[in-house]
N, C-alpha and C positions, 0 to 999 in steps of 0.2 A: 587285555593289556592295561597297564596303569595309566593314569592321567598324563604323566610326563612323556611316556612312550607314545601315547596317542597323539600328542602335539607334534611329535617329530615325523609323523607319517604324512606324506603328500597325497594328493588325489591319485588314484590308481594303485595305491598300496606300496609304492617304492619308498625306501628309507632315505631321508635327507642326507646329503653328503656330510653334514656336521655330525650325524649319528655314526657314520662309518669312520670318519676321521675327526676325533674330538678336538684336535689341536689346529684344525684348518682355519678357524677364525683368528686365532693368535698369529698364525703364519701369514695370512693375508694382511692383517693389521701391521705386522712388522715389515712386510714387503712395501706397503704403502707409506707408512709414517717414518720408518727408519731408512729404508733403501731407496725410496722414491721411484719405484718401478712403474712402468706403464702397464695398461691392461693386457697388452699383447705379451709382455714379459711374464706377468703373473700367470697367464694362461699356459705358458711354456713350463714354468716351474711346477705348477700344481696339477697340470694335465686336466684342467677343468675348462668348460666352455664359458664364454664371457657373460652369458645370461645368468648362470649360476653364481659367478663371482659378484656381479652387480646386486643380485638378490641378497647375498650374504652381507655385502657392504651396507645396503639399505637397512636391513634388519638389525645391524649392529652399530649403526650410526657412523660408519666409516665414510670419509670423503672420497670423491672420485679422484683417481691419480692425477688428472690434469690440474685440478685445483691445488693439490698438494705440491705438485711440481712448480706451479706458478708462484705459490707463496714462498717456496724455497728460493726461486729466482730473485724475489724482492729482497730477501734476507741475505742471500749469498750470491756472488757473481757466478754465472754459468761456467762450468769446467769443460775445456775442450778434450777431445779424445787423445789418449796417449799415443806416442809415436810407435812404440813396440807393442803390437797386439798378438804376438806369438804365444802359444801355450806350451808346445813341446820343444825340445832341444833340436839342433840341426841334425844330430845323429839319429834321433828318434824319427824325425821327418823323412830323412833319407831312407830309413828302413820301411816307412809307410809307403813311400813312392815306389820302392822296389816291389812291394806286395801289390800295389795298384797296377803296375805294369804286368806283373805275372797274371793278375786276374783278367786283364784285357786280352792277354795272349790266350788264356784258357777259353775265353769267350770268342776267340778267333776274330778279334777286333784289331787286327794288325794295321789296317788302313787308318782307323781312327787314332791308334796309338802313334802312328808316324806323322799325324797331322797336328798333334798337340805337344806342348812342352810343360814340364813340371818345374817351376822355379821355387827353390827352397829359401825361406827367410828373405824374400825379395822386398825391396822398397817399391811400393805401389802408390801412384798418385790418384787421388779421388778429387773431384771438383772440375771446374772449367765450364764449358758451354752447356747450357741447359735449354731444351726446347719444351716449354710447358704444353704446347699444342702439338699433338701427333700429326694432325692433318695439315697444319701450317708451320713448316719448318723455318719460315722467315722470322718468326717470333723467337728471339734469342735472349736469354739472360746469362750472366756470367757470375760464377762463384769462385772465390779464391781457392786455389788448389792446396790440398793437404797431402803430406806423405806419411804413410803408415807401413809398418813391416808386418807381413802375414806369414803364417806357417808354410802354406803351399798355394801358389798362384798359377793359374792357367791363363796366360794372356790371350790365347786364341779364342777362348769361350767366355772370358770374363768371370771365371769361377774361382772363389777362394775356398780351399778345403781347410776346415778347422777340426783337427782331431782332438776332441774335447770330451772329458768325462762329465757325467751329469752333475756331479757336485762342484764342478769348476765353472759352470755356465754363469752363475750369478756374479762371480768374481770377474769374469771376462766382460760381461755386459757393463759392469760398473766402470771398466776401463775405457768404455766408449764415450765417457763424458756425460754432462747434463745440459750441454748447450742445446737450445731449442731449434727445431726446424723452422725455416721461414715460411713454409707452406702449410704444414700440418702441426699445429701447436703441441699436441701430445706426443709427437715423435721427436727423436733425437736428430741433431744436425748431422751427426755421422751417418745415420741411416739415410737421411735425405740425399747426401752426396753419394753414398755407396750405391743405393738402390735406384733412386730417381734420376740423378744426374748422369752417373756412369753406367747404370743398368747392370751392375755386377750382381752376382748371386753368391750367397754363403751356403756352403755345404758342410753341415756339422753333424758329426757322428762320433761314437766312441772310437778310440784309436785303432781298434781291431776290426771295425766294420768295413772291410775293404770292398766287398761286393756292393753295399749300399752307396758308398762314395762313388764308385765307378759308374753305377747306373744312374746317378743324378747329375753327372757332368752334362752340360748343355751342348751336345754335339751338333744340334740343329743350327747353332750359330756359326759353324765352320763354313767357309765359302764352298759352294758346289764345285765338284771336280769338273774341269773343262772337258767337253765332249769333242773328240776328234772327228771332224766331218770330212768325208771323202767327196771329191767332185762328182756330180751327177753325170752318168753316161746313159744316153738314150738307147733304147732297144736296137735301133737301126745301126748304131756304131758298136754294139756290144759283141765281142768275139764269141760269146756263148749263147747267142740268140736262138740258134737252131735246136739246142738241147734244153732250153730253159722252160720250166713249167710255171714260173712266176710264184713259186712258194718259197723262194729264197733268192740269194744273189751272190755269185762268186766274186764279182767285182767289188761289192760293198762289204763282203765278208759276213753276209747274213746266212745263217745255217738253213739248209733245206729241211722242211718239216713234213712234207707229204710226198707220196709217189707221184710220178709224172701222170698228169691227167689229160693235158691237152697241149698243143703247141700253137705259137703264133708264127 
């Protein structure tokens, strides 16, 4: 190989990402200097790991996104998140919800489907009480509530479904504002309220990925179904005590699983 190709080869013989994607340096430079994206956002757009992005930044004299964001805050006041954060129209979202319900029926998740509701273009409040310590709930902070409109919101699980195309992600993230999180400086204030304070989750997929959306709803957050308990009846008062072999119970509705083996 020639000298230039030799320089692009890492230990182990793998080709550097810059060799595979010649415009990747320009892309990362634009994300940082023009768009002010965080490292997490750049990882989403480029589908690269953080270590590789940091290496490319160091080798090309690019500043860490946190420094860029802080310098922007000095020059320009931070921008809050927009009120309307929807991507699709109401008609499109209604069609998506229809397919989501059909997918849940196909999976025989009728009970889960009956336990949740899909709200279209709903106003959702984020903010309010925040407990920084999971172990000590007495420590409470309060953050002013903000109202935002989302495509599909499931209040029972705290999931926001965002049916978004890949090329629309950057535009949507820019609508979340540049206001800085009070806890994690390189994170957005919107993310802090959404994820940390309210513990909501964002489920974003291409608009036709119904199965993926359905499978990522947090059903584990639904309250457990109450168990109907029947009063205990001792063997001496049980009308079936003479024929009972203790492998089931007619009184409690427990199915018999074995043949009669002994009596009491």
